C-alpha positions in Angstrom: -28.6 -17.9 42.6 -26.0 -19.3 44.4 -27.3 -22.5 43.1 -27.6 -20.9 39.4 -24.1 -19.9 39.6 -22.9 -23.4 40.7 -24.9 -24.8 37.8 -23.1 -22.5 35.4 -19.8 -23.0 36.7 -20.4 -26.9 36.1 -21.5 -26.5 32.2 -18.4 -24.2 32.0 -16.1 -26.7 33.6 -17.7 -29.8 31.2 -16.8 -27.7 28.1 -13.7 -26.7 29.4 -13.4 -30.6 29.8 -14.8 -31.4 26.3 -12.7 -29.3 24.6 -9.6 -30.0 26.2 -10.2 -33.7 25.5 -10.7 -33.0 22.0 -7.5 -30.4 21.7 -5.3 -33.2 23.1 -7.5 -35.9 20.8 -5.8 -38.5 20.6 -4.2 -39.1 23.4 -3.9 -42.9 23.4 -4.4 -45.8 21.1 -7.5 -46.0 19.1 -9.4 -49.1 18.2 -11.0 -49.7 15.1 -13.2 -52.7 15.1 -13.7 -55.0 11.9 -16.9 -56.8 12.0 -15.5 -59.7 10.0 -13.0 -62.3 10.1 -9.3 -61.4 9.9 -7.9 -62.3 6.6 -10.2 -61.3 4.0 -10.6 -58.0 1.5 -12.6 -56.5 4.4 -10.1 -57.2 7.3 -7.1 -55.2 4.6 -9.5 -52.7 4.1 -9.8 -51.8 7.7 -5.8 -52.4 8.5 -5.1 -50.4 5.4 -7.5 -47.4 7.3 -5.7 -48.2 10.7 -2.2 -47.9 9.5 -3.0 -44.8 7.5 -5.1 -43.0 10.1 -2.6 -43.8 12.7 0.4 -42.3 10.7 -1.9 -38.8 10.4 -2.9 -38.7 14.1 0.2 -39.8 15.7 -1.2 -42.4 17.3 -1.7 -46.5 16.7 -5.0 -47.4 15.2 -5.2 -51.1 16.7 -7.8 -53.5 14.7 -9.8 -55.7 16.5 -11.8 -58.5 14.7 -15.3 -59.4 15.7 -17.2 -61.3 13.7 -20.2 -62.5 13.4 -23.9 -62.0 12.3 -22.7 -60.5 9.0 -20.9 -57.7 10.2 -23.6 -56.9 12.7 -21.8 -57.7 15.9 -18.9 -55.8 15.4 -21.1 -52.9 14.3 -23.4 -53.0 17.2 -20.0 -53.1 19.4 -19.3 -49.7 18.1 -22.6 -48.4 18.4 -22.4 -49.0 22.1 -19.1 -48.1 22.7 -18.3 -45.1 24.6 -18.6 -41.9 22.4 -15.0 -40.3 23.2 -13.4 -41.0 20.0 -11.7 -44.0 20.7 -13.4 -46.5 19.4 -14.5 -47.0 15.5 -15.7 -49.2 13.3 -15.1 -50.1 9.4 -18.9 -51.1 8.7 -20.5 -52.5 5.2 -23.5 -52.1 3.0 -24.5 -55.5 4.6 -24.9 -54.3 8.3 -25.7 -50.1 7.4 -28.3 -50.6 4.6 -29.7 -54.5 4.5 -29.7 -55.9 7.6 -32.5 -53.6 9.4 -34.8 -55.0 6.5 -33.7 -58.3 6.8 -33.8 -59.0 9.9 -36.7 -59.2 12.8 -34.5 -57.5 15.0 -31.0 -55.7 15.0 -29.5 -54.7 18.4 -28.7 -51.3 16.9 -30.4 -48.3 15.0 -28.2 -46.8 12.0 -29.2 -43.6 11.9 -29.2 -42.7 15.8 -26.8 -45.1 17.2 -23.8 -44.4 14.5 -22.2 -41.2 13.1 -21.2 -41.7 10.0 -17.3 -40.9 9.4 -16.6 -41.5 5.4 -16.5 -44.4 2.8 -13.4 -46.3 2.7 -13.7 -48.1 0.0 -15.7 -50.4 -2.7 -15.6 -53.8 -4.3 -17.6 -54.9 -7.3 -19.4 -57.9 -7.5 -18.4 -60.2 -10.3 -20.7 -63.3 -12.2 -18.2 -65.7 -12.3 -19.1 -69.0 -13.9 -17.6 -72.8 -14.6 -15.5 -72.8 -17.6 -17.6 -75.9 -18.8 -21.1 -74.0 -19.0 -22.4 -73.2 -22.6 -22.0 -69.8 -22.8 -19.1 -67.2 -22.6 -21.2 -64.0 -21.9 -23.8 -62.6 -20.5 -26.0 -62.6 -22.9 -25.6 -66.0 -23.5 -26.2 -67.1 -19.9 -29.4 -65.0 -20.2 -30.2 -66.9 -22.8 -29.7 -70.2 -21.5 -31.3 -69.0 -18.1 -34.7 -68.5 -20.2 -34.5 -71.4 -22.0 -34.0 -73.8 -19.1 -35.6 -71.7 -16.4 -34.5 -72.7 -12.7 -31.7 -75.4 -14.1 -29.0 -73.1 -13.3 -28.3 -73.0 -9.9 -25.5 -69.9 -8.1 -23.4 -69.7 -5.0 -24.1 -66.8 -2.7 -22.8 -66.1 0.5 -25.9 -66.0 2.2 -29.7 -64.6 2.0 -29.4 -61.0 2.1 -25.5 -60.6 1.3 -24.5 -58.1 -1.1 -24.2 -60.6 -4.1 -27.3 -62.5 -3.3 -28.9 -59.1 -3.7 -27.2 -58.5 -7.0 -28.1 -61.8 -8.5 -31.5 -61.4 -7.5 -31.8 -57.9 -8.8 -29.7 -59.0 -12.2 -32.4 -61.9 -12.6 -35.4 -59.1 -12.1 -34.0 -56.8 -14.8 -32.9 -59.7 -16.9 -36.1 -61.8 -16.7 -34.5 -64.9 -15.5 -35.0 -67.4 -12.8 -31.7 -68.8 -11.0 -31.5 -71.3 -8.1 -29.7 -69.6 -4.8 -27.3 -72.1 -3.3 -26.2 -70.4 0.3 -23.0 -71.2 1.4 -21.0 -69.3 4.8 -18.4 -67.9 3.1 -16.2 -67.6 -0.3 -13.6 -70.2 1.0 -16.6 -73.0 0.7 -17.7 -71.3 -2.7 -14.2 -71.3 -4.7 -13.4 -75.3 -4.5 -17.2 -76.2 -5.7 -17.1 -73.8 -8.1 -13.7 -75.1 -9.8 -15.0 -78.2 -9.4 -18.2 -77.6 -11.3 -20.3 -78.5 -8.4 -22.0 -75.1 -8.4 -21.7 -73.7 -12.2 -21.8 -70.0 -11.3 -21.5 -67.6 -8.3 -22.2 -63.7 -7.6 -18.8 -63.0 -6.0 -18.4 -60.2 -4.1 -14.6 -59.6 -4.3 -12.6 -60.2 -7.0 -9.6 -61.1 -4.6 -10.9 -64.5 -3.9 -11.4 -65.6 -7.9 -9.0 -63.7 -10.0 -5.9 -65.9 -9.4 -8.5 -68.8 -11.0 -10.0 -66.3 -13.3 -6.3 -65.2 -14.8 -5.7 -69.3 -15.2 -8.3 -70.0 -17.1 -10.2 -72.2 -14.1 -12.8 -69.6 -13.9 -14.3 -67.3 -16.3 -15.6 -63.7 -15.4 -18.6 -62.8 -17.6 -19.7 -59.3 -16.0 -18.9 -57.4 -13.4 -21.7 -55.2 -11.2 -20.0 -51.9 -11.1 -20.6 -49.1 -13.5 -17.3 -49.1 -15.0 -15.0 -52.1 -15.9 -12.9 -53.8 -13.0 -9.4 -52.4 -12.9 -8.1 -56.1 -12.4 -10.3 -57.2 -15.5 -10.6 -54.9 -18.0 -11.4 -57.3 -20.7 -14.8 -58.0 -18.8 -17.7 -55.9 -19.5 -20.1 -54.5 -16.7 -23.9 -55.8 -16.7 -24.8 -52.0 -17.7 -22.6 -52.6 -20.9 -24.0 -55.9 -21.5 -27.3 -54.9 -22.2 -29.0 -53.9 -18.9 -28.3 -50.1 -18.6 -28.4 -48.0 -15.1 -27.3 -51.5 -13.7 -24.9 -50.8 -10.7 -24.2 -52.4 -7.5 -21.3 -52.4 -4.9 -20.1 -53.7 -1.7 -18.9 -50.6 0.3 -17.6 -50.2 3.1 -17.2 -47.1 5.5 -16.2 -45.7 8.9 -18.5 -45.4 11.8 -18.9 -44.1 15.4 -20.6 -43.7 18.6 -23.4 -41.4 17.7 -22.7 -39.2 20.5 -19.2 -38.8 19.6 -18.6 -35.3 19.3 -18.7 -33.4 15.8 -15.2 -32.0 16.1 -13.6 -35.5 16.7 -15.8 -37.0 13.6 -14.2 -34.6 11.7 -10.7 -35.1 13.0 -11.0 -38.6 11.9 -12.2 -37.9 8.6 -9.6 -35.5 7.3 -7.3 -38.3 9.1 -8.6 -41.1 6.4 -9.1 -38.3 3.6 -5.2 -37.3 4.1 -4.3 -41.8 4.5 -6.2 -42.5 1.5 -3.8 -40.4 -1.0 -0.6 -41.9 -0.2 0.8 -45.0 -2.2 0.7 -47.3 0.2 -3.0 -47.1 0.8 -3.6 -47.3 -2.8 -1.4 -50.3 -3.5 -3.2 -52.3 -0.5 -6.2 -51.3 -2.3 -5.0 -53.0 -5.8 -4.1 -56.0 -4.2 -8.1 -56.6 -3.3 -9.4 -55.2 -6.6 -11.1 -52.7 -4.6 -11.3 -48.9 -5.1 -10.2 -46.2 -2.2 -13.4 -43.8 -1.5 -13.6 -40.7 0.5 -16.6 -38.5 1.3 -17.4 -36.4 4.0 -19.6 -37.2 6.9 -22.6 -35.6 5.7 -22.3 -37.3 1.8 -21.9 -40.7 4.0 -24.9 -40.2 6.0 -26.9 -39.4 2.9 -25.4 -42.6 1.0 -26.6 -44.7 3.8 -30.1 -43.5 3.4 -30.1 -43.9 -0.4 -28.7 -47.5 -0.2 -31.2 -48.5 2.5 -34.1 -47.0 0.7 -32.8 -48.7 -2.7 -32.3 -52.0 -0.9 -35.1 -52.2 1.6 -37.4 -52.0 -1.4 -35.7 -55.0 -3.1 -35.7 -57.3 0.0 -39.7 -56.4 0.6 -40.3 -57.1 -3.1 -38.7 -60.2 -2.3 -40.0 -61.2 0.4 -36.1 -62.1 2.4 -36.1 -62.4 5.3 -33.0 -64.3 7.1 -34.5 -64.8 10.9 
């Protein structure tokens, strides 16, 4: 009986400590891991979320960039962090829905090791071409590609990236054959696209090419989102161009280690939901041609599962592997 009393007392004490910790949360700065290099659109989203959430919760959210392996290194760091709410991350479609099917081994299990908090933002892919090409819209591109199978090459940020898969999906629905040319990132793609070395690219971020499109040095023939991009209202969607239902967006969302108490996940979600409504956050997203997103942890979990099924099926059908 005495031992049972000690156990019961220990459980009650642990529960009280957990409740106290949650009540005083956050009592120190929170680390927000961004699994991509500084300066890009993903980094802007992460820093915007960090500022917005810090303002709401009264403690700094400090961004730590941990780039590598298409976002997997930083996402793994979140998965393996202490589940105390003081380490969260901004992960993306690449790690949460594509990598588990693309790589032979991924160091984390999305469903078991991570707790979804909320979507943060999306960006459409844009099919961008050099103006010297003999077509001005997607219908013309498809007609040219059908007449010259495999002749048109397109730049991609790498095998299995969202822009690569968007291009593969387009080829599938349009019945065309393009040749993928993998690059390490947009910083390498844009100069070759401007020079005409590579004739087209499925860009996952309009921010990298928008100034060149507006200057007439590049031409956007379609965007992959369900609605036209705010930054390019004159450019039709793929769906409008003859392929109803076509929709691909690169998406990003907040995650925490799986064992973080649900009460803390809810507080983190509420902080982003409130911060996302500020003019400052909206302005930051407009600057990178992104769309602010907020959903509940449960909705985000369901969204990840749906995207996992969608892209897993395509990757298996194409036989893609990154290692």
